C-alpha positions as CSV (number, residue, x, y, z in Angstrom):
1,M,159.6,156.4,144.5
2,R,157.0,159.0,143.9
3,D,153.5,157.6,143.2
4,E,152.8,160.2,140.5
5,Y,156.0,159.2,138.6
6,V,155.1,155.5,138.8
7,R,151.6,156.2,137.5
8,A,152.9,158.4,134.6
9,A,155.6,155.8,133.7
10,L,152.9,153.1,133.6
11,E,151.3,155.1,130.8
12,V,154.5,154.7,128.8
13,I,155.4,151.1,129.8
14,E,152.0,149.5,130.5
15,D,153.4,146.1,131.8
16,P,154.3,146.6,135.5
17,N,156.9,143.8,135.3
18,V,158.6,145.3,132.3
19,L,158.6,148.7,134.0
20,I,160.2,147.3,137.1
21,N,163.0,145.6,135.1
22,V,163.7,148.8,133.0
23,V,163.8,151.0,136.2
24,S,166.0,148.4,137.9
25,R,168.6,148.3,135.1
26,R,168.6,152.1,134.7
27,V,169.1,152.6,138.5
28,K,172.1,150.3,138.4
29,Q,173.6,152.3,135.6
30,L,172.9,155.6,137.4
31,R,174.5,154.3,140.6
32,R,177.6,153.2,138.6
33,G,178.0,156.8,137.6
34,N,176.2,157.1,134.3
35,R,174.9,160.6,133.6
36,A,171.1,161.3,134.1
37,L,169.3,162.1,130.8
38,V,166.9,164.5,132.6
39,E,167.5,167.7,134.5
40,S,165.9,168.5,137.8
41,L,166.0,171.5,140.1
42,E,165.6,169.2,143.0
43,K,167.7,166.2,144.1
44,L,166.0,163.1,142.8
45,S,166.7,159.5,143.9
46,A,168.1,157.2,141.2
47,E,164.6,155.5,141.0
48,D,162.8,158.8,140.5
49,T,165.4,159.8,137.9
50,A,164.9,156.6,136.0
51,L,161.1,157.0,136.1
52,R,161.4,160.6,134.8
53,E,163.6,159.4,132.0
54,I,160.9,156.9,131.0
55,I,158.1,159.4,131.3
56,E,160.0,161.9,129.1
57,R,160.8,159.0,126.7
58,K,164.6,159.5,127.1
59,I,165.1,155.7,127.5
60,S,163.3,152.8,125.9
61,Y,163.4,149.1,125.9
62,E,163.2,146.2,123.4
63,L,161.9,142.8,124.2
64,A,163.8,139.7,122.9
65,T,162.1,137.7,120.3
66,P,161.5,133.9,120.9
67,D,164.3,133.1,118.4
68,E,166.8,135.4,120.3
69,L,165.8,133.7,123.6
70,A,166.3,130.2,122.1
71,A,169.7,131.2,120.7
72,R,170.8,132.3,124.2
73,R,170.0,128.9,125.6
74,R,172.3,127.1,123.2
């Protein structure tokens, strides 16, 4: 992963743990064949593509509420 992409993505998603999870999920989607939401003239790794999508705000995330988490445990 490119350091400059990681730094820029951390400006969008400030919590490093959340950033790791969002990138990880998106990389899995890209490797399964989902289409990238950003274009690049160079060949990017799935990780760099996911970071670029975050930087360009093409993907977002939503944290579960405590009530939603409790409902999942039932």
